[in-house]
C-alpha positions as CSV (number, residue, x, y, z in Angstrom):
1,X,7.9,4.7,-22.9
2,X,4.7,2.9,-23.7
3,X,1.0,3.6,-23.7
4,X,-2.2,1.8,-24.4
5,X,-4.5,2.4,-27.4
6,X,-8.2,3.1,-27.6
7,X,-10.2,0.0,-28.4
8,X,-11.0,1.1,-31.9
9,X,-7.3,1.5,-32.7
10,X,-5.9,-1.5,-30.9
11,X,-4.1,-4.2,-33.0
12,X,-2.4,-7.4,-31.7
13,X,1.3,-7.0,-31.2
14,X,3.4,-8.8,-33.8
15,X,7.0,-9.2,-34.8
16,X,8.8,-8.1,-31.6
17,X,9.6,-9.1,-28.0
18,X,10.3,-6.9,-25.0
19,X,13.6,-8.0,-23.6
20,X,14.7,-7.5,-20.0
21,X,18.4,-8.0,-19.0
22,X,18.8,-8.9,-15.3
23,X,21.9,-9.5,-13.2
24,X,20.4,-11.8,-10.4
25,X,18.8,-15.2,-11.1
26,X,16.3,-14.7,-8.2
27,X,15.2,-11.4,-9.7
28,X,14.8,-13.0,-13.1
29,X,12.6,-15.7,-11.5
30,X,10.4,-13.2,-9.7
31,X,9.8,-11.1,-12.8
32,X,9.2,-14.1,-15.0
33,X,6.7,-15.5,-12.5
34,X,4.8,-12.2,-12.3
35,X,4.6,-11.7,-16.1
36,X,3.6,-15.4,-16.7
37,X,0.6,-15.1,-14.3
38,X,-2.5,-15.6,-16.6
39,X,-0.1,-15.5,-19.6
40,X,1.4,-18.2,-21.8
41,X,4.9,-19.5,-21.2
42,X,6.7,-20.2,-24.5
43,X,10.0,-21.3,-22.9
44,X,10.4,-22.0,-19.2
45,X,12.9,-19.9,-17.3
46,X,16.1,-22.0,-17.3
47,X,19.8,-22.1,-17.5
48,X,21.2,-22.0,-21.0
49,X,24.7,-22.0,-22.5
50,X,24.7,-18.2,-22.6
51,X,22.6,-17.3,-19.6
52,X,22.1,-18.1,-15.9
53,X,18.4,-17.9,-16.6
54,X,16.5,-17.3,-19.9
55,X,12.8,-17.6,-20.6
56,X,10.1,-16.5,-23.1
57,X,6.4,-15.8,-22.5
58,X,3.4,-13.8,-23.6
59,X,1.8,-11.9,-20.7
60,X,-1.9,-11.7,-20.0
61,X,-2.2,-8.6,-22.2
62,X,-0.6,-10.3,-25.3
63,X,2.8,-8.7,-25.0
64,X,5.7,-11.1,-25.8
65,X,8.7,-11.0,-23.3
66,X,12.2,-12.4,-23.1
67,X,13.9,-12.5,-19.7
68,X,17.7,-12.9,-19.8
69,X,19.9,-13.1,-16.7
70,X,23.5,-13.2,-17.7
71,X,26.1,-15.6,-16.5
72,X,28.4,-14.3,-13.8
73,X,31.6,-12.8,-15.2
């Protein structure tokens, strides 16, 4: 669950990332692209030693995200 805050109570998010675990690389790419629009990519979505796809970004609203698509079993 999440909600927004009134302008007088808003503070910049710090010290966390919202993490999404996804099973399909194509779905990870779709979600990453949508969140990255007008945002800042910190690590391009790519294959890593632990994941079929992994990437990090901050969306247009200042929320930090990690997208992780696991390797097939």
